[in-house]
C-alpha positions as CSV (number, residue, x, y, z in Angstrom):
1,M,19.4,2.6,-118.5
2,S,17.6,-0.6,-117.6
3,T,15.6,-1.0,-114.5
4,K,17.8,-3.9,-113.3
5,K,20.8,-1.6,-113.1
6,I,18.8,0.9,-111.0
7,A,17.1,-1.6,-108.8
8,L,20.2,-3.2,-107.3
9,P,21.9,0.0,-106.0
10,S,18.5,1.2,-104.8
11,L,17.9,-2.0,-102.9
12,L,21.3,-1.9,-101.4
13,A,20.8,1.7,-100.3
14,V,17.5,0.8,-98.6
15,V,19.0,-2.3,-96.9
16,F,21.9,-0.2,-95.7
17,S,19.6,2.6,-94.4
18,L,17.4,0.1,-92.6
19,F,20.6,-1.4,-91.0
20,L,21.6,2.1,-89.8
21,V,18.2,2.8,-88.4
22,F,17.4,-0.5,-86.8
23,G,20.7,-2.5,-86.7
24,L,23.1,-0.2,-85.0
25,P,20.9,0.6,-81.9
26,M,20.4,-3.1,-81.4
27,L,24.1,-3.8,-81.7
28,A,24.8,-1.0,-79.2
29,S,22.3,-2.3,-76.7
30,A,23.8,-5.8,-77.0
31,Q,27.1,-4.5,-75.5
32,S,25.5,-4.4,-72.1
33,T,27.3,-6.6,-69.6
34,G,26.1,-8.3,-66.5
35,P,23.0,-10.2,-65.6
36,Y,20.7,-7.3,-65.1
37,L,20.2,-6.3,-68.7
38,G,20.9,-2.6,-68.6
39,L,20.3,-1.6,-65.0
40,E,23.6,0.2,-64.9
41,Y,22.3,2.7,-67.3
42,G,19.3,3.4,-65.0
43,K,21.7,4.0,-62.1
44,A,23.8,6.4,-64.2
45,T,20.8,8.5,-65.1
46,G,19.4,8.6,-61.6
47,L,16.5,6.3,-62.3
48,G,15.6,3.4,-60.0
49,S,17.9,0.5,-59.7
50,E,15.3,-2.2,-59.2
51,D,14.9,-4.8,-61.9
52,V,11.8,-4.3,-64.1
53,R,10.8,-7.9,-63.6
54,F,10.7,-7.4,-59.8
55,T,8.7,-4.2,-60.2
56,V,6.1,-5.9,-62.5
57,A,5.9,-8.9,-60.1
58,Q,5.3,-6.5,-57.1
59,I,2.6,-4.7,-59.0
60,I,0.8,-7.9,-59.8
61,I,1.1,-9.1,-56.2
62,V,-0.3,-5.9,-54.8
63,A,-3.2,-6.1,-57.3
64,L,-4.0,-9.7,-56.4
65,G,-3.7,-8.9,-52.7
66,L,-6.2,-6.1,-53.2
67,L,-8.6,-8.4,-55.1
68,G,-8.2,-11.0,-52.3
69,T,-9.1,-8.4,-49.7
70,I,-12.2,-7.4,-51.7
71,C,-13.2,-11.1,-52.0
72,T,-12.8,-11.6,-48.2
73,V,-15.1,-8.6,-47.6
74,I,-17.7,-10.0,-50.0
75,I,-17.6,-13.3,-48.2
76,L,-18.1,-11.5,-44.9
77,Y,-21.0,-9.5,-46.4
78,A,-22.6,-12.7,-47.7
79,G,-22.3,-14.3,-44.3
80,F,-23.8,-11.3,-42.6
81,R,-26.7,-11.3,-45.1
82,W,-27.2,-15.0,-44.4
83,M,-27.2,-14.6,-40.6
84,T,-29.6,-11.7,-40.8
85,S,-32.0,-13.2,-43.2
86,A,-34.3,-14.3,-40.4
87,G,-35.3,-17.5,-42.2
88,N,-36.3,-15.8,-45.4
89,E,-35.5,-18.4,-48.1
90,D,-35.0,-15.8,-50.9
91,A,-32.5,-13.9,-48.8
92,I,-30.7,-17.1,-47.8
93,G,-30.5,-18.2,-51.5
94,S,-29.2,-14.8,-52.5
95,A,-26.6,-14.9,-49.8
96,K,-25.5,-18.4,-50.8
97,K,-25.1,-17.3,-54.4
98,T,-23.0,-14.3,-53.3
99,L,-20.9,-16.6,-51.0
100,I,-20.3,-19.2,-53.7
101,A,-19.4,-16.5,-56.3
102,A,-16.9,-14.9,-53.8
103,V,-15.3,-18.2,-53.0
104,I,-14.9,-19.0,-56.7
105,G,-13.4,-15.6,-57.2
106,L,-11.0,-16.2,-54.3
107,L,-9.9,-19.5,-55.8
108,I,-9.3,-17.8,-59.2
109,I,-7.2,-15.2,-57.4
110,F,-5.1,-17.9,-55.7
111,A,-4.6,-19.6,-59.0
112,A,-3.6,-16.4,-60.7
113,Y,-1.1,-15.8,-57.9
114,A,0.4,-19.2,-58.3
115,I,0.6,-18.9,-62.1
116,T,2.1,-15.4,-61.8
117,R,4.7,-16.6,-59.3
118,F,5.6,-19.6,-61.5
119,V,5.9,-17.6,-64.7
120,M,7.9,-14.8,-63.2
121,T,10.3,-17.2,-61.5
122,Q,10.8,-19.2,-64.7
123,L,11.2,-16.0,-66.7
124,Y,13.8,-14.7,-64.2
125,K,15.7,-18.0,-64.2
126,A,15.7,-18.1,-68.0
127,T,17.0,-14.6,-68.6
128,V,19.4,-14.3,-65.7
129,G,20.3,-17.8,-64.7
130,D,20.0,-20.0,-61.6
131,E,23.1,-18.5,-60.0
132,Y,21.5,-15.1,-59.6
133,Y,18.1,-16.5,-58.5
134,N,16.9,-14.8,-55.3
135,F,13.2,-14.4,-55.1
136,D,13.0,-14.4,-51.3
137,N,11.5,-10.9,-51.2
138,F,9.0,-11.8,-54.0
């Protein structure tokens, strides 16, 4: 028996097996209806009903808020060091460097927040649509 006669049925069997393993679950998940992409299954199992995108956005907002608080404390610390330097130029220079670094960090955090908000808003609008857009609590 030639290898061509064996190769074609073997190839078809492999393709069919891959379809069973990967294709059918994807087809089954595509049957989900509604704009929230499978949240009804989470409700049915007793899991949370919040959209994953909102949860990720809230985690990022909390993390950026914590970093902003840390930067504010560093700015206050640098100001305290500057005020208590008693005219020592080395201490003033060190306090200025700390203050500049903290302000740059705060600007980076604000930029990260703006970028995150823009990306999450556009992602939500692209996946759900404008008619379901409600980011008032975001």
